[in-house]
C-alpha positions as CSV (number, residue, x, y, z in Angstrom):
1,M,119.4,75.1,-58.8
2,Q,119.2,75.7,-55.1
3,G,119.9,72.1,-54.3
4,F,123.0,72.1,-56.6
5,L,124.2,75.3,-54.9
6,N,123.8,73.8,-51.4
7,K,125.7,70.8,-52.5
8,Y,128.5,72.9,-53.9
9,L,128.8,75.1,-50.8
10,N,128.8,72.0,-48.6
11,V,131.7,70.5,-50.6
12,I,133.6,73.8,-50.4
13,Q,133.0,74.0,-46.7
14,N,134.2,70.5,-46.3
15,I,137.5,71.3,-48.0
16,F,138.2,73.9,-45.3
17,S,136.8,71.9,-42.3
18,T,138.6,68.6,-43.0
19,S,142.4,68.3,-42.7
20,T,144.3,67.3,-45.8
21,P,145.6,63.8,-45.3
22,K,149.4,63.4,-45.0
23,V,151.6,60.4,-45.2
24,T,152.6,59.3,-41.7
25,T,153.5,56.2,-39.9
26,K,151.9,55.8,-36.5
27,E,153.3,53.0,-34.3
28,L,151.2,51.9,-31.4
29,Y,152.7,50.9,-28.0
30,D,152.4,47.2,-27.1
31,Y,149.6,47.8,-24.5
32,Q,147.7,49.8,-27.2
33,E,148.1,47.0,-29.7
34,E,147.0,44.5,-27.1
35,A,143.9,46.5,-26.4
36,L,143.1,46.6,-30.2
37,L,143.4,42.9,-30.5
38,Q,141.0,42.4,-27.5
39,I,138.5,44.9,-28.9
40,F,138.4,43.2,-32.3
41,D,138.1,39.9,-30.7
42,K,135.0,41.2,-28.9
43,L,133.8,42.5,-32.2
44,K,134.1,39.2,-33.9
45,K,132.6,37.0,-31.1
46,N,129.5,39.2,-30.4
47,P,126.4,40.4,-32.3
48,E,126.8,43.5,-34.5
49,N,124.7,45.5,-31.9
50,Y,127.0,44.7,-29.0
51,N,128.0,47.6,-26.7
52,L,131.5,47.6,-25.3
53,V,133.2,50.2,-23.1
54,F,137.0,50.4,-23.0
55,Q,138.9,52.0,-20.1
56,L,142.3,53.5,-20.4
57,P,143.9,56.2,-18.2
58,T,144.2,59.8,-19.2
59,G,147.5,60.1,-21.1
60,G,147.4,56.4,-22.2
61,G,146.5,57.4,-25.8
62,K,142.7,56.7,-26.1
63,T,142.4,58.8,-29.2
64,V,145.3,57.0,-30.8
65,V,143.7,53.6,-30.0
66,F,140.3,54.4,-31.4
67,S,141.7,56.2,-34.4
68,E,143.5,53.0,-35.3
69,I,140.4,50.9,-34.5
70,A,138.5,53.1,-37.0
71,R,141.1,52.7,-39.7
72,R,141.3,48.9,-39.3
73,Y,137.5,48.5,-39.0
74,I,136.9,50.4,-42.2
75,A,139.6,48.5,-44.1
76,E,138.3,45.1,-42.9
77,T,134.6,45.6,-43.2
78,N,134.1,48.4,-45.7
79,K,131.6,49.9,-43.3
80,K,131.6,53.4,-42.0
81,V,132.5,54.7,-38.5
82,L,130.9,57.5,-36.5
83,I,132.9,59.1,-33.6
84,L,130.9,61.1,-31.0
85,T,132.4,63.7,-28.6
86,H,130.8,66.2,-26.2
87,R,133.0,69.2,-27.0
88,I,134.0,70.9,-30.2
89,E,137.7,70.9,-29.1
90,L,137.6,67.1,-28.9
91,C,135.9,67.0,-32.4
92,N,138.8,68.9,-33.9
93,Q,141.5,66.9,-32.1
94,T,139.9,63.6,-33.1
95,S,139.6,64.7,-36.7
96,R,143.3,65.7,-36.8
97,M,144.3,62.3,-35.3
98,L,142.2,60.4,-37.8
99,T,143.9,62.3,-40.6
100,E,147.3,61.3,-39.2
101,F,146.0,57.7,-39.5
102,Q,145.0,58.4,-43.1
103,V,141.3,58.0,-42.3
104,N,139.4,60.4,-44.6
105,N,136.9,62.0,-42.2
106,K,134.4,64.8,-42.0
107,I,133.3,66.9,-39.0
108,I,129.6,67.3,-38.6
109,N,129.5,70.7,-36.9
110,S,126.8,73.4,-36.6
111,N,127.6,74.6,-40.2
112,V,126.7,71.2,-41.7
113,K,123.0,71.0,-42.3
114,E,122.9,68.2,-44.8
115,L,125.4,65.5,-46.0
116,Y,125.3,65.6,-49.8
117,D,128.8,64.4,-49.9
118,Q,128.8,61.6,-47.4
119,D,129.7,59.0,-50.0
120,Q,133.1,60.6,-50.1
121,Y,133.8,59.7,-46.5
122,M,134.1,56.5,-44.4
123,C,134.3,58.3,-41.1
124,F,132.4,61.1,-39.4
125,V,133.2,63.0,-36.2
126,A,130.3,64.8,-34.5
127,M,129.3,66.5,-31.3
128,V,126.4,64.7,-29.6
129,E,124.0,67.7,-29.5
130,T,124.7,68.8,-33.0
131,L,124.1,65.3,-34.4
132,K,120.9,64.8,-32.3
133,N,119.4,68.0,-33.6
134,R,120.2,67.0,-37.2
135,L,118.7,63.5,-36.8
136,N,115.6,64.9,-35.1
137,E,115.1,67.3,-37.9
138,D,115.2,64.5,-40.4
139,K,117.6,66.6,-42.5
140,L,120.6,64.2,-42.1
141,E,120.8,60.5,-42.5
142,L,124.0,58.5,-42.1
143,D,124.3,55.5,-44.3
144,Q,126.2,52.3,-43.8
145,I,127.5,53.1,-40.2
146,G,128.8,49.8,-38.7
147,M,130.6,51.2,-35.6
148,V,130.0,54.1,-33.3
149,I,132.8,55.2,-31.1
150,I,132.0,57.4,-28.1
151,D,134.8,59.5,-26.5
152,E,134.4,60.3,-22.8
153,A,131.7,57.7,-22.6
154,H,130.9,58.3,-18.9
155,Y,128.9,61.3,-19.9
156,N,125.2,60.5,-20.2
157,S,124.4,62.9,-23.0
158,F,125.3,60.2,-25.5
159,R,122.5,57.9,-24.5
160,K,120.0,59.9,-26.5
161,L,121.7,58.8,-29.7
162,F,121.8,55.0,-29.1
163,K,118.3,54.5,-30.5
164,Y,119.5,55.7,-33.9
165,F,122.3,53.1,-34.1
166,D,120.7,50.1,-32.5
167,N,122.2,47.8,-35.1
168,C,125.8,49.1,-34.7
169,F,128.7,48.0,-32.6
170,I,129.1,50.7,-30.0
171,L,132.5,51.3,-28.4
172,G,132.6,53.6,-25.5
173,V,136.0,54.9,-24.4
174,T,136.8,56.5,-21.1
175,A,139.4,56.8,-18.4
176,T,136.8,56.3,-15.7
177,P,133.9,53.9,-16.4
178,L,131.6,55.4,-13.8
179,S,128.5,57.3,-15.0
180,S,128.3,61.0,-14.4
181,N,124.7,60.3,-13.2
182,M,124.2,57.4,-10.8
183,K,120.6,57.1,-11.8
184,L,121.8,56.1,-15.2
185,P,124.6,53.6,-14.6
186,M,126.8,52.6,-17.5
187,N,126.2,48.9,-17.1
188,E,122.6,49.5,-18.2
189,I,123.7,50.5,-21.8
190,Y,127.0,48.7,-22.1
191,N,127.2,44.9,-22.2
192,E,130.8,44.6,-21.0
193,L,133.8,46.6,-19.7
194,L,137.3,46.0,-21.1
195,V,140.0,47.3,-18.8
196,G,143.3,48.6,-20.2
197,E,146.7,49.3,-18.8
198,P,146.6,50.7,-15.3
199,V,148.0,54.1,-14.3
200,Q,150.9,52.7,-12.2
201,S,152.0,50.4,-15.0
202,L,152.1,53.3,-17.4
203,V,154.1,55.3,-14.8
204,D,156.5,52.4,-14.2
205,R,157.1,52.0,-17.9
206,G,157.8,55.7,-18.5
207,F,154.6,56.4,-20.5
208,L,153.2,58.7,-17.7
209,A,154.9,61.0,-15.2
210,K,155.0,60.1,-11.6
211,A,152.8,62.2,-9.2
212,T,154.0,63.4,-5.9
213,T,151.0,64.4,-3.8
214,Y,150.9,66.9,-0.9
215,T,147.6,67.3,1.0
216,Y,146.4,70.2,3.1
217,D,143.5,69.5,5.5
218,V,140.4,71.5,4.8
219,A,137.2,71.4,6.9
220,L,134.4,70.8,4.3
221,G,131.5,70.9,6.8
222,A,130.0,74.1,5.1
223,L,129.9,72.5,1.7
224,K,126.5,71.3,0.3
225,V,125.9,68.5,-2.2
226,G,123.7,69.3,-5.2
227,I,121.3,67.2,-7.2
228,N,124.2,66.0,-9.4
229,G,125.8,64.4,-6.4
230,D,128.8,66.8,-6.2
231,Y,129.4,69.9,-4.1
232,T,127.5,73.0,-5.2
233,V,129.3,75.9,-6.7
234,K,127.7,78.3,-4.3
235,S,128.8,76.6,-1.2
236,S,132.3,76.0,-2.7
237,E,132.6,79.7,-3.5
238,E,131.8,80.7,0.1
239,L,134.5,78.4,1.4
240,Y,137.3,78.8,-1.1
241,S,136.9,82.5,-1.7
242,N,137.5,83.5,2.0
243,N,140.8,84.9,3.0
244,L,141.8,81.9,5.1
245,M,141.6,79.5,2.2
246,Q,143.3,82.0,-0.1
247,E,146.2,82.2,2.3
248,K,146.3,78.4,2.6
249,L,146.5,78.1,-1.2
250,L,149.2,80.7,-1.5
251,Y,151.2,79.0,1.3
252,A,150.8,75.6,-0.5
253,Y,152.1,77.1,-3.8
254,E,155.0,78.8,-2.2
255,E,156.0,75.8,-0.2
256,K,155.8,73.1,-2.9
257,S,155.4,74.7,-6.3
258,L,157.3,78.0,-6.4
259,G,158.6,78.8,-9.8
260,K,156.9,75.8,-11.5
261,K,154.3,75.9,-14.3
262,T,151.1,75.5,-12.3
263,L,147.5,74.7,-13.2
264,I,144.9,75.5,-10.5
265,F,141.4,74.0,-10.7
266,N,138.5,75.8,-8.8
267,N,134.8,75.2,-8.4
268,G,133.5,78.6,-9.3
269,I,134.5,81.7,-11.3
270,N,134.5,84.0,-8.3
271,T,136.9,81.7,-6.5
272,S,139.2,81.7,-9.5
273,L,139.1,85.4,-9.8
274,H,140.0,85.7,-6.1
275,V,142.9,83.3,-6.7
276,Y,144.0,85.5,-9.6
277,E,144.0,88.7,-7.5
278,T,145.7,87.0,-4.5
279,F,148.6,85.7,-6.7
280,K,148.8,88.9,-8.7
281,A,149.1,91.0,-5.6
282,E,152.2,88.9,-4.6
283,G,153.8,89.6,-8.0
284,Y,153.3,86.1,-9.6
285,D,152.7,85.6,-13.3
286,I,149.1,84.4,-13.4
287,M,146.1,84.5,-15.7
288,H,142.5,83.4,-15.2
289,L,140.4,81.3,-17.7
290,D,136.7,80.2,-17.6
291,N,134.0,79.4,-20.1
292,T,133.0,83.1,-20.5
293,N,136.3,83.9,-22.3
294,S,136.0,84.2,-26.1
295,K,137.6,81.7,-28.4
296,Q,140.4,84.1,-29.2
297,E,141.0,85.0,-25.5
298,R,141.2,81.4,-24.7
299,A,143.7,80.8,-27.5
300,D,145.8,83.7,-26.3
301,I,145.8,82.7,-22.7
302,L,146.8,79.1,-23.5
303,K,149.5,80.3,-25.8
304,W,150.9,82.5,-23.0
305,F,150.6,79.5,-20.6
306,K,152.5,77.3,-23.0
307,E,155.3,79.8,-23.6
308,T,155.8,81.1,-20.0
309,P,158.1,78.8,-17.9
310,N,156.7,79.7,-14.4
311,A,153.2,80.5,-15.5
312,I,150.2,80.0,-13.2
313,L,146.8,79.5,-14.8
314,T,143.7,79.5,-12.5
315,S,140.7,78.0,-14.2
316,V,137.1,76.7,-13.8
317,G,136.1,73.4,-15.3
318,I,137.1,74.3,-18.9
319,L,140.4,72.5,-18.9
320,T,139.5,69.1,-17.5
321,T,139.1,67.5,-21.0
322,G,140.2,68.5,-24.5
323,F,143.3,70.3,-23.1
324,D,146.9,68.9,-23.4
325,E,149.8,71.0,-22.2
326,P,152.5,68.5,-21.2
327,S,154.8,71.1,-19.7
328,V,152.5,71.5,-16.7
329,E,154.6,70.7,-13.5
330,T,152.0,71.2,-10.8
331,I,148.3,70.6,-10.5
332,I,146.5,72.3,-7.6
333,L,143.1,71.0,-6.6
334,N,141.7,74.2,-5.0
335,R,138.3,72.5,-4.7
336,A,136.7,69.4,-3.4
337,T,134.8,66.9,-5.5
338,K,132.8,63.7,-5.0
339,S,133.5,62.7,-8.6
340,I,136.4,60.3,-9.2
341,T,136.1,61.0,-12.9
342,L,136.8,64.7,-12.3
343,F,139.5,63.9,-9.8
344,Y,141.4,61.8,-12.4
345,Q,140.7,64.3,-15.2
346,M,142.2,67.2,-13.2
347,I,145.3,65.3,-12.1
348,G,145.7,63.8,-15.6
349,R,146.4,67.3,-17.0
350,G,149.9,67.1,-15.4
351,S,150.7,63.4,-16.1
352,R,152.2,63.8,-19.6
353,V,155.9,63.0,-19.9
354,F,157.6,66.0,-21.5
355,G,161.4,66.3,-22.2
356,D,163.2,65.9,-18.9
357,K,159.9,66.0,-17.0
358,K,159.3,62.5,-15.5
359,E,157.4,63.7,-12.3
360,F,154.8,66.3,-11.4
361,T,153.4,67.6,-8.2
362,V,149.8,67.5,-7.0
363,L,148.6,69.8,-4.2
364,D,145.3,68.7,-2.8
365,L,143.2,71.4,-0.9
366,G,139.9,69.5,-0.9
367,N,140.6,66.2,0.9
368,N,140.2,64.5,-2.5
369,T,143.1,62.1,-1.9
370,A,141.7,61.0,1.4
371,R,138.4,60.3,-0.4
372,F,139.7,58.5,-3.5
373,G,143.2,57.4,-2.7
374,L,146.4,58.6,-4.4
375,W,146.3,59.0,-8.2
376,G,147.4,55.7,-9.6
377,T,146.2,53.6,-6.7
378,P,145.0,50.3,-8.1
379,L,141.2,50.4,-8.7
380,N,138.9,47.5,-9.5
381,W,137.2,49.1,-12.4
382,Q,135.2,45.9,-13.1
383,K,133.7,46.0,-9.7
384,I,133.0,49.7,-10.0
385,F,131.4,49.2,-13.4
386,N,129.2,46.4,-12.2
387,S,128.3,47.9,-8.8
388,P,128.7,51.7,-9.0
389,L,126.3,52.5,-6.1
390,Y,128.2,50.1,-3.8
391,Y,131.4,51.9,-4.7
392,L,130.0,55.4,-4.1
393,D,128.2,54.4,-0.9
394,N,131.5,53.1,0.6
395,L,133.6,56.2,-0.2
396,I,134.8,57.7,3.1
397,C,132.6,60.6,4.1
398,D,133.9,64.1,4.9
399,E,133.2,63.8,8.6
400,D,135.4,60.6,8.8
401,I,138.1,62.3,6.8
402,E,138.2,65.3,9.1
403,R,138.4,63.0,12.2
404,Q,141.8,61.9,10.9
405,F,143.1,65.5,10.6
406,S,146.1,66.3,12.7
407,Y,146.1,70.0,13.5
408,Q,149.5,71.7,13.9
409,L,150.1,75.2,15.1
410,P,151.4,77.4,12.3
411,P,155.1,78.3,12.5
412,E,154.4,81.9,13.3
413,V,152.2,80.8,16.2
414,L,154.7,78.3,17.4
415,E,157.3,81.1,17.7
416,Q,155.1,82.8,20.3
417,F,155.2,79.7,22.5
418,S,158.9,78.9,22.1
419,K,159.4,78.6,25.9
420,S,157.0,75.7,26.1
421,T,158.2,72.1,25.5
422,D,154.7,70.5,25.8
423,I,152.4,71.9,23.1
424,S,150.7,68.7,21.8
425,F,147.5,67.1,23.2
426,D,146.0,63.8,22.1
427,V,142.3,64.1,22.8
428,K,141.5,60.6,21.7
429,S,144.2,59.1,23.9
430,E,143.1,61.1,26.9
431,Y,139.5,60.2,26.4
432,D,140.4,56.5,26.3
433,K,142.3,56.8,29.5
434,A,139.4,58.5,31.2
435,I,137.0,55.8,30.1
436,K,139.3,53.0,31.4
437,M,139.6,54.7,34.8
438,N,135.8,55.2,35.0
439,L,136.2,59.0,35.0
440,K,133.8,61.6,33.5
441,S,134.8,62.5,29.9
442,K,134.9,66.2,30.8
443,I,138.3,65.6,32.5
444,V,139.7,65.6,29.0
445,L,138.8,69.2,28.5
446,D,140.0,70.1,32.0
447,K,143.5,68.7,31.1
448,S,143.5,70.5,27.8
449,I,142.6,73.8,29.4
450,E,145.4,73.3,31.9
451,Q,147.9,72.7,29.2
452,H,146.8,75.7,27.1
453,C,146.9,77.9,30.3
454,R,150.4,76.7,31.0
455,M,151.6,77.5,27.5
456,C,150.2,81.1,27.8
457,V,151.7,81.7,31.2
458,E,155.1,80.3,30.4
459,N,155.5,82.7,27.4
460,S,154.1,85.9,29.0
461,E,155.4,88.6,31.3
462,D,152.0,89.4,32.7
463,V,148.3,88.5,32.5
464,F,147.7,90.8,29.6
465,D,150.3,89.1,27.4
466,A,148.9,85.7,28.4
467,R,145.4,86.8,27.3
468,I,146.7,88.0,24.0
469,L,148.5,84.6,23.5
470,S,145.4,82.7,24.3
471,R,143.7,84.2,21.3
472,L,146.3,82.6,19.0
473,L,145.1,79.2,20.2
474,Q,141.6,79.6,18.7
475,D,142.1,77.1,15.9
476,D,143.8,74.6,18.2
477,I,140.9,75.0,20.7
478,S,138.3,74.4,17.9
479,D,140.2,71.3,16.7
480,R,140.3,69.8,20.2
481,I,136.7,70.5,20.8
482,K,135.7,68.8,17.5
483,K,137.8,65.7,18.4
484,Y,136.2,65.6,21.8
485,S,132.7,65.8,20.3
486,Y,133.6,62.8,18.0
487,C,134.7,60.8,21.1
488,I,131.4,61.4,23.0
489,I,129.4,61.0,19.8
490,K,127.6,64.4,20.3
491,S,128.5,66.9,17.6
492,T,125.5,69.2,17.0
493,K,126.6,72.7,15.9
494,N,125.0,74.4,18.9
495,Y,126.7,72.0,21.4
496,I,130.1,72.4,19.8
497,Q,129.7,76.2,19.9
498,W,128.7,76.1,23.6
499,L,131.7,73.9,24.4
500,E,134.1,76.3,22.7
501,E,132.7,79.3,24.5
502,D,132.8,77.5,27.8
503,Y,136.4,76.4,27.1
504,K,137.6,79.9,26.3
505,R,135.8,81.3,29.4
506,R,137.4,78.7,31.7
507,L,140.8,79.2,30.1
508,S,140.6,83.0,30.6
509,T,139.7,82.4,34.3
510,M,142.5,80.0,34.8
511,I,145.0,82.5,33.2
512,N,143.8,85.3,35.6
513,Q,144.2,83.0,38.6
514,S,147.7,82.1,37.5
515,F,148.9,85.7,37.9
516,T,147.3,86.4,41.3
């Protein structure tokens, strides 16, 4: 009796957890159809336990592609398909898309303990952790599975399920075929990579919006790298929560995104809350979202974001996958990352074409563009897939990025030196001149101090005004000292600190002497 009751409850639950199929006609774009033909060609030419990973950019329609693959595979082989995701939102989205393709499917979620009714379905959608638990408990057994499709295949959590489907064709799908853990490269578990249509081609053909990127130099020396290979939340919070970075973010928004629907990505809840308070204090329409919000709160916030034309949403991690709001006009990367996957996921949230929207804006406050290149820059995914460590080892480091920074005095500071015509100083060029003339390198700093002194004197009535002006040059002095330390290949923290203190002391002395 209990077994019958469980079976009855399971069937009832399934009625409410699975969408009712509706008649629809889904037409694939030519590049999607071409990808399907190539995937089925691999399926026919290789053993049934072949592992293939397919790459297609965010916004290229990966879910559409593998939903049609599932439909055709079931029709041609009469075998079942299992689709794995890592988030419940992706489970639900996938199930809805399969239903649109008239694929009768069932979600295996936390409420499903056993599958009494699995004969009624040819396709199942499951979260990796939920399915792993059910299989480990020996309470659930999937019969006649011929193909396993893995969404966001770059995540390593899926590996633990491969052993249960070692006689199946496994198809991994991702926008970035680079493992989230370099100790577990994707080429260890996948036999081959199939590369789809590149970003730039999708932009040129009007399938994706064009990104216009603006970068704002940020010194990342204080950031620390964690065991996962990316910058730690703690060190990121310390940098991005300070007033200087908050002002830089606000300035970037007001300069390039004022009045546009904007999505801000942060690397920490405290940072996002600081962003919320900063923008709220300026009267902007903004809300904050992170993984501590309830399901209802999240739904309400996203509904507000969708319906508010100039909305600003500051978030932490939660919207990088499983979120699609095509009306987003600006993406702000208020964080640094060493993950090209995360870089593409964040920017991809703004790449959907929507109505008259054919372009979107990217504001980078983490030197990410300098590290990975512009979004859409051609990438050799085959080379990255085959030699991931080589790719990562050859990414430009933060120190080399910062060497390319070109510091400029802020407009409000420039106004204080309006009487000076010479305000720039090329440390590298002056250093090269000194070396060619066999002069000591310190002459570079001597010349820099003389120029700063001249700027202060030219714009002052007396020594007191000049001293006040010299304090406005603090950032410019720090930048010149840093560039000088690069030239002499001596950049210890203590030495740079000593150089700055000595520089300011000598500048103060020279200013005093100029008024005697």
